[in-house]
C-alpha positions in Angstrom: 0.0 0.1 0.0 1.3 3.4 -1.0 1.3 6.1 1.7 1.8 9.8 1.3 3.4 10.4 4.8 6.8 9.7 6.0 8.1 9.0 9.6 11.6 10.4 10.2 13.4 9.1 13.1 17.1 9.9 12.4 19.3 12.6 10.9 16.6 13.9 8.7 14.9 15.3 11.8 17.6 18.1 11.4 15.6 20.8 9.7 18.3 22.2 7.6 19.2 18.7 6.3 15.6 17.9 5.6 15.0 21.1 3.7 18.3 20.6 1.7 17.3 16.8 0.7 13.6 17.7 0.0 14.6 20.7 -2.1 12.7 23.3 -0.1 11.0 23.9 3.2 9.1 20.9 4.7 6.4 21.1 7.4 6.8 18.7 10.1 4.5 17.2 12.9 5.6 15.2 15.9 4.8 11.5 15.9 6.1 8.5 17.9 5.9 4.8 17.9 5.8 2.7 21.0 8.0 -0.3 21.8 10.8 0.8 19.5 14.0 2.7 20.1 16.4 4.9 18.1 19.8 3.6 18.9 23.3 3.8 17.5 23.9 1.4 14.7 26.5 -1.2 15.6 28.4 -3.2 13.0 29.0 -6.9 13.3 32.5 -6.2 14.4 31.3 -4.1 17.3 32.0 -0.7 15.7 29.6 2.0 16.9 28.4 4.2 14.0 27.5 7.9 14.0 24.2 7.3 12.5 20.9 5.8 14.2 19.1 2.6 14.0 15.3 2.2 14.4 14.9 -1.1 16.3 12.2 -2.9 18.5 12.6 -2.6 22.1 10.0 -3.3 24.6 9.0 -0.4 26.8 10.8 2.2 24.8 9.2 4.9 22.6 10.8 6.2 19.5 10.0 9.9 18.8 10.3 11.5 15.3 8.6 13.6 12.8 5.8 13.0 10.3 6.0 14.8 7.0 3.9 14.8 3.9 6.1 15.7 1.0 4.8 16.6 -2.5 5.8 14.1 -5.3 9.1 15.9 -6.2 10.3 16.1 -2.6 9.3 12.6 -1.8 11.4 11.4 -4.9 14.4 13.3 -3.7 14.1 11.9 -0.2 13.6 8.3 -1.6 16.8 8.7 -3.6 18.8 10.1 -0.6 17.7 7.1 1.5 18.6 4.6 -1.1 22.1 6.1 -1.4 22.6 4.4 2.1 20.9 1.1 1.3 17.6 2.0 3.1 14.1 0.7 1.8 10.7 2.0 2.8 8.3 -0.1 4.8 4.9 1.0 6.2 4.3 1.6 10.0 1.4 3.1 12.1 2.7 6.0 14.2 0.8 7.9 16.9 0.2 11.7 16.4 -1.9 14.4 17.9 -4.5 13.7 15.3 -4.6 10.1 16.0 -2.9 7.0 14.3 -1.3 7.7 10.9 0.1 5.2 8.3 3.6 6.3 7.2 6.6 5.1 5.3 9.7 4.7 7.2 13.2 3.8 5.7 15.2 1.0 7.2 18.4 -0.6 6.4 18.4 -4.2 4.9 18.1 -7.0 7.4 21.3 -8.1 9.1 23.6 -5.2 8.3 23.4 -3.6 12.0 22.4 -4.2 15.5 21.0 -1.6 17.9 23.5 0.0 20.5 23.0 2.7 23.1 20.4 5.5 22.6 21.2 7.8 19.8 20.9 11.7 20.3 20.0 14.0 17.4 21.5 16.9 19.4 24.8 15.2 19.8 24.9 14.3 16.2 24.2 17.8 15.2 26.8 19.1 17.4 29.3 16.5 16.2 29.4 14.6 13.0 26.2 16.2 11.6 28.0 19.6 11.2 29.0 18.7 7.8 25.7 17.0 6.9 24.0 19.9 5.0 27.2 20.7 2.8 27.5 16.9 2.0 23.9 16.4 1.2 24.0 19.2 -1.2 26.7 17.4 -3.2 24.8 14.2 -2.8 21.7 15.7 -4.3 23.5 17.2 -7.1 25.3 13.9 -7.9 22.0 11.9 -7.8 20.9 14.0 -10.8 23.4 12.0 -13.0 24.2 8.7 -11.1 22.5 6.0 -9.3 22.3 6.0 -5.5 24.7 3.0 -5.3 27.2 4.9 -7.4 26.8 7.9 -5.0 27.5 5.8 -2.0 30.9 4.9 -3.4 32.1 8.4 -3.5 30.3 9.5 -0.1 33.6 9.6 1.7 35.2 11.9 -0.8 32.1 14.2 -0.6 32.6 14.4 3.2 36.3 15.1 2.6 35.5 18.1 0.5 32.9 19.5 3.0 35.4 19.0 5.8 38.0 20.9 3.7 35.7 23.7 3.4 35.0 23.9 7.2 38.7 23.7 7.8 39.3 26.7 5.6 36.5 28.7 7.4 38.1 27.8 10.9 41.6 28.9 10.0 41.8 31.9 7.8 45.3 33.0 6.9 46.9 36.2 8.0 46.5 39.4 5.9 49.2 41.9 6.6 50.2 42.8 2.9 47.3 41.4 1.1 43.6 42.7 1.3 41.7 42.2 4.7 38.5 40.6 3.4 35.3 42.3 4.5 31.6 41.1 4.0 30.4 41.8 0.4 33.9 41.7 -1.1 32.7 38.8 -3.3 29.2 38.7 -4.6 28.0 35.2 -5.6 25.4 35.5 -8.4 25.0 31.8 -9.5 26.6 28.6 -8.7 26.7 25.4 -10.8 28.2 21.8 -10.2 28.5 20.3 -13.7 30.7 17.4 -12.3 30.5 16.0 -8.9 32.4 12.6 -8.6 35.7 11.5 -7.1 36.7 15.2 -7.6 34.4 18.0 -8.4 34.1 21.0 -10.7 32.3 24.2 -9.5 31.4 27.2 -12.0 30.3 30.4 -10.5 29.2 33.8 -11.7 30.5 36.4 -9.3 31.7 39.9 -8.6 34.7 40.7 -6.6 35.8 44.0 -5.1 38.4 45.7 -7.1 41.4 47.7 -5.5 39.7 51.0 -6.2 36.7 49.8 -4.0 34.2 49.1 -6.8 32.9 45.8 -7.8 33.9 44.1 -11.0 31.4 43.1 -13.7 29.9 39.6 -13.2 32.5 37.0 -14.3 32.4 33.3 -14.7 35.2 31.4 -13.1 35.5 27.6 -12.7 37.5 25.4 -10.2 38.6 22.0 -9.8 37.2 20.9 -6.4 39.5 18.6 -4.1 39.8 17.8 -0.5 42.7 19.0 1.9 45.8 16.6 1.9 48.9 16.1 3.6 52.3 15.1 2.4 55.2 13.7 4.5 58.9 13.3 3.6 60.3 10.8 5.9 63.9 11.6 7.2 66.4 9.7 9.2 68.9 12.2 10.8 71.2 9.4 12.0 71.7 7.9 8.6 71.1 11.2 6.7 68.5 9.5 4.5 65.2 10.3 3.0 62.4 8.1 1.8 60.7 8.8 -1.6 57.7 6.9 -3.0 57.2 6.2 -6.6 53.8 5.6 -8.4 52.0 5.9 -11.6 50.1 9.3 -11.8 47.3 10.0 -14.2 48.0 13.7 -14.1 51.2 13.5 -16.0 49.7 10.6 -18.2 46.9 12.9 -19.2 49.3 15.7 -20.0 51.1 13.5 -22.4 54.3 12.9 -20.3 56.3 10.1 -21.6 57.0 8.7 -18.1 54.0 9.1 -15.8 55.7 7.5 -12.9 56.3 10.1 -10.3 58.9 10.6 -7.3 56.9 12.0 -4.4 56.8 12.4 -0.6 54.1 10.2 1.0 50.6 12.0 0.7 47.1 11.4 1.1 43.6 13.2 1.8 42.6 14.2 5.2 39.5 12.3 6.5 36.7 14.4 8.0 37.3 12.8 11.6 41.0 13.3 11.8 43.6 16.1 12.2 46.2 16.8 9.6 48.9 15.2 11.9 46.7 12.1 12.3 46.3 11.9 8.5 50.1 12.2 8.1 50.9 9.3 10.5 48.1 7.0 8.9 49.3 7.7 5.4 52.9 7.1 6.3 51.8 3.6 7.8 49.6 2.7 4.7 52.1 3.7 2.0 55.4 2.9 3.7 54.8 0.7 6.8 56.7 3.3 8.9 55.8 4.7 12.3 56.9 8.3 12.6 58.5 9.9 15.7 58.5 13.8 15.5 56.5 15.5 12.8 57.9 18.9 11.7 55.4 21.4 9.8 57.0 22.5 6.6 54.1 24.8 5.3 50.5 25.1 4.3 49.8 26.1 0.8 47.7 26.2 -2.4 49.6 24.4 -5.2 47.7 26.1 -8.0 45.1 28.6 -6.5 44.1 29.9 -9.9 41.8 26.9 -10.7 42.4 24.1 -7.9 41.0 24.2 -4.4 43.5 21.6 -3.0 45.3 22.7 0.1 48.3 20.9 1.3 49.9 20.6 4.6 53.4 19.3 4.3 55.6 17.7 6.9 59.0 16.3 7.4 58.7 13.2 9.6 61.4 11.6 11.7 61.9 7.9 11.2 64.4 5.1 11.2 65.2 4.4 7.5 67.3 1.2 7.2 67.7 -0.6 3.9 64.9 -2.9 4.8 62.5 0.1 4.7 62.4 0.0 1.1 59.7 -2.1 -0.6 56.3 -2.2 -2.4 53.2 -1.4 -0.6 49.8 0.4 -0.7 46.0 -0.3 -0.2 44.6 -3.0 -2.5 41.2 -1.6 -2.3 42.5 1.7 -3.8 44.6 -0.2 -6.4 47.7 1.4 -5.1 51.1 0.1 -6.2 53.7 2.2 -4.4 57.5 1.6 -4.3 59.5 3.1 -1.5 63.2 4.4 -2.2 65.6 5.1 0.7 68.3 7.3 -0.6 70.9 9.7 0.9 69.9 13.3 1.1 72.6 14.3 -1.3 71.1 11.9 -3.8 67.8 13.7 -3.5 69.6 17.0 -4.1 71.0 15.4 -7.3 67.5 14.3 -8.4 66.1 17.8 -7.9 69.1 19.4 -9.9 68.6 16.9 -12.9 64.8 17.5 -13.1 63.9 13.9 -12.2 61.9 15.3 -9.2 59.0 17.2 -10.6 56.6 17.0 -7.6 55.9 20.4 -6.0 55.3 19.2 -2.3 58.6 17.2 -2.6 60.5 20.1 -3.9 59.2 22.4 -1.1 59.8 19.8 1.6 63.4 19.0 0.5 64.2 22.7 0.4 62.9 23.0 4.0 65.0 20.0 5.0 67.9 21.5 3.4 67.7 24.6 5.6 66.9 22.5 8.8 69.0 19.4 8.2 72.0 20.4 10.5 69.6 21.1 13.5 67.9 17.8 12.9 71.2 15.9 12.7 72.2 17.7 15.9 69.3 16.0 17.6 66.3 18.1 17.5 63.1 16.2 16.8 64.6 12.8 17.3 62.4 11.9 20.3 
């Protein structure tokens, strides 16, 4: 039996998220279902998830919201729920107007079990802070891709949203350049013609000129990427560095005759980790190394004219015996990464010859050249 109403028990009770997914403002009504609980979903391995599970529990009451979306909003909500593998079933909930039949979306049987009680407020104050930005990209992607395909890229969408939040939280100093004021940039239109592993955004905007007036409306496009870290491992005792080598699509697409690149260790920062944590995780994944001290090199945009990528580079202190060399990488990401352990002077020679063409490696190597003596004297070995 088809029903017009929907019972929302989880993250969609967050009104900004609901309005984003539905495509407009949605009226809500309180509703509840006895002998059920809204609990944290727990995996078979015992990992507690951030999202909730609706499950039977004698004596409990699951409180939620009843909505009656129009056909367009209902289709958007259905597609969003199917991204996460949820399907609708019909339940009867209690409202101030009496019992009401409603569709409720539930995960497929056997995927999760119920844990402790789940709190919407705790979710909104924590992992849910990125939810509306992520949902906006999800809904754009659903216009051109199936829900299952969107789910495969959901983590990258979260990474991009986390990057935007990180940028807002840590604005750079402005002692020489312009100090930004409200209204310096006027956004007239925003389009996302491509949203996949990476994204493309195209905007019509006006920016404040140096004479104080606004420019005419101009169209600008950018390649949207998540923040990343790079790590150049250095052994101050042996005076050695580790470089990694792997195939790179960028040089290949440019037509480079040799698309294998010498680089520092690098990777995207996950939404739930700091740059330092990402640096240590990537080093373990790509080179099976545990770092000691991490020395910040710099934070920078490699190509701000068209690319949003923001890099945080480090030199990491580690023991680099001959046995540290080898091939590694995550199979699920089709990584095939070879680690080279070489003397620092060999790295200088590779830079001079042009064999090293990777910007984060060049920047980190220059920092190391300036700070190598102090590191060898014992700074950062602990």
